[in-house]
C-alpha positions, 0 to 999 in steps of 0.5 A, spaced: 593 108 552 599 105 548 603 111 548 602 112 556 604 105 557 611 106 553 612 113 557 612 109 563 616 104 561 621 109 558 621 112 565 622 106 569 626 102 565 631 107 562 636 106 568 639 099 565 644 102 559 647 095 559 647 092 552 642 087 554 638 092 557 638 096 551 636 091 547 630 089 551 628 096 552 628 097 544 621 097 540 620 090 537 621 093 530 628 095 533 629 088 536 628 085 529 633 090 526 638 088 531 637 081 531 637 081 523 644 085 523 647 080 529 645 074 524 648 077 518 654 079 522 655 072 524 654 069 517 659 074 515 664 071 519 663 064 517 664 066 510 670 070 512 673 064 515 671 059 510 674 063 504 681 064 508 681 057 509 679 055 502 684 060 499 690 057 503 688 050 501 687 051 494 694 055 494 697 050 498 694 045 493 697 049 487 704 049 490 704 042 490 701 041 483 706 046 480 712 042 483 709 035 480 708 039 474 715 042 473 718 036 475 720 033 468 715 027 469 711 025 463 704 029 462 700 023 461 703 019 467 701 026 471 694 026 468 693 019 470 695 020 477 691 026 478 685 023 474 680 027 470 676 030 475 681 033 481 679 036 487 683 042 486 683 048 481 690 048 478 689 040 477 682 041 474 685 046 469 690 041 467 685 035 466 681 039 462 686 041 457 689 034 457 683 031 456 681 036 450 688 034 447 687 027 448 681 027 444 684 031 439 689 026 438 684 021 437 680 025 432 685 029 428 691 025 429 695 029 434 695 035 429 694 041 434 697 046 430 690 047 427 687 053 429 680 049 431 684 044 436 688 050 439 681 054 440 678 048 443 684 047 448 684 054 450 676 054 451 676 048 455 682 052 460 678 058 460 671 055 462 675 051 467 678 057 470 671 060 470 668 055 473 673 054 479 673 061 480 665 061 480 666 056 486 671 060 490 667 066 489 661 064 492 658 068 497 662 074 495 656 078 493 653 077 500 659 080 503 659 086 499 651 087 500 652 087 507 658 092 507 653 096 503 647 096 506 648 094 514 649 101 516 643 103 512 639 098 516 642 100 522 640 107 521 633 105 519 632 101 526 635 108 529 630 112 526 624 108 528 627 107 535 628 115 536 621 116 533 618 111 538 622 114 544 620 121 542 612 119 542 613 116 549 617 123 551 611 127 548 606 123 552 610 124 559 611 132 557 618 131 560 625 132 556 629 131 562 636 128 560 635 122 564 628 120 561 631 122 554 638 118 554 635 111 555 631 111 549 636 115 544 641 110 546 637 104 545 636 107 538 643 108 536 645 101 538 642 099 532 646 103 528 652 101 532 650 093 530 650 095 523 657 098 523 659 092 527 656 088 521 658 092 515 666 094 517 668 087 517 664 085 511 667 091 507 675 089 509 674 082 508 671 083 501 677 087 499 682 083 502 679 076 499 677 079 492 684 081 492 686 074 493 681 071 489 684 076 483 691 074 484 689 066 484 685 067 478 691 070 474 695 064 477 690 059 474 690 063 467 698 064 467 698 056 468 693 055 463 697 059 458 703 056 459 700 049 459 697 050 452 704 053 449 707 046 452 702 042 448 703 046 442 710 045 442 709 037 443 704 037 437 709 040 433 715 036 435 711 030 433 709 033 427 716 034 425 
């Protein structure tokens, strides 16, 4: 009985090949697949815009901080202005290293030439860089997952829809193209939505990953340079 009803619906409602019509005519499983992929696509674009905005913001902040850092002023004054918990990554790396250096000065008499002191500062820099990059890389796994799985999820919806359509066609005993085409079209629509979700996710993931890697190298290079500066200052004090 259900198959006969589906066959009647397939034959009578098959004339509407608009996107909305294809969605409305689809089987409930295919509809759920489509809605899930549409939701994933919206979330992908939300993440993309947030990441692009964040990367522009942290790069601008890093440019400004480097200008202040290399201006020739006192590092202690810069640390006091930035605070011990700044809100952008490069200043956070500076604050972590400077804070560890100040603690070492109090504890070890400013002799940073000791290996253990240098190791603590390097470890503070490395931990801070990793923490800041973890924050910037949030949701990147989601982009990669959607890029890899969305086409297959859409394909599942297509296969399910085609099976559903063929069972209804068999009940009608009619393979006329006008009868077959709408059911096939609504099934393939799920694959199309899967590609719409996957392609931007893959492209954005590659672009954002490259930008994040470049920024991570920038933080690491700054940390290495700052560690060398602290080492030179300690040697000058010891001399």
